[in-house]
N, C-alpha and C positions, 0 to 999 in steps of 0.2 A: 278300033280302038278299043280297049279292055284294060281295066286299071288292077294292076297286080295289089295285092296285100299289101306290099309296101308303099306303094303309091297312096293306098286308102289310109293308111294308119298316119302319114304325112299330110295327107288332106284333113282327117279328122282333127290331128293336131290345132292345124290354120284355123278351123273353123269353132275350134270350143269357144272362144270368146265371141262369134259371131251373134247377132242377134237376127231374128227371124225377118226377113225384108217384105214377105208378101205372106199373107193371112187368108186362106179361105175359111168362110164362114158357112150361113144357112145355106146360100145361094148356089155352094158347091162349085164345080169346075166349069167355067165359062170360058169363052175366046178371050174375053178383055183379061182374065187371070193369067190363061196361057202366054199372051202377049207379054204381060207386065214381067211376069218370070222370066221369060226369053229376054226379055229387056233387060233385066237385072243380070242375068247371066252374061249377055255380052258386054256389060261393064264391070263387074268384078269376077267372073269363072267362077267364082266358088260363093253358093248363099244357101241360107237355110229357107223353109219353109214350112209355116204351120199348118196343119191340118187338124181342124177340130171339129167335132160334132158328128164323126160318123164312127161307124162300127169298124172292126178289123178287115171285115171282106169290103166293106166299100172303098175304105181307105187304101187298101192294095189297089184297087182299080185305078184309083185316083193318080196315086202313085206311077202306075204303069202308063197312063194317059199323059201325064206332064213328062215322063221321063222318052216318049216315044214323039210326041208334038213338038218337044224344044229339043230333041237330038242330044239331050245330055246325060249323064252318068250318075247313078245314085251312090252316094259315099256312104251314108250309113240312113238307118232309121231310128230314134229313141223316141218312145211314147208319140206323140203327135206331131214330132219334129222330122223334116226331111231336109237330109244335108244334099246338094247337088253341086257337079262340078261340070263345066263345059269349056272347054279350052277356046280361047279367042286365037284370031289369026296373028297377032303379036301377043304369046303368051305373058302374062302379068306373074305368072307361078310357074316357078321351075320344079317341076316333077322328078323324084329320085328315079334313078334307070331303073328298070324292071328286075 
């Protein structure tokens, strides 16, 4: 599944008021952090993750790893904040049609 521009815009609007639920610090990306992100995605479908203390290349590698390991979709990245979406078996969010 890929998200269309219209769907990403819709999800960005929903994510605007959200606070980051997971924050990566100096320990970087660990199995525990990935498990926490995956758990939050299963409960909320749409979350923000704060990735601090990493340069641009490292941050991109972390984002790619998170998306790969959680099977989620990147909605957007603003500064150190990553917005992720992962539909659940019983969707909480109704996406607009492509």
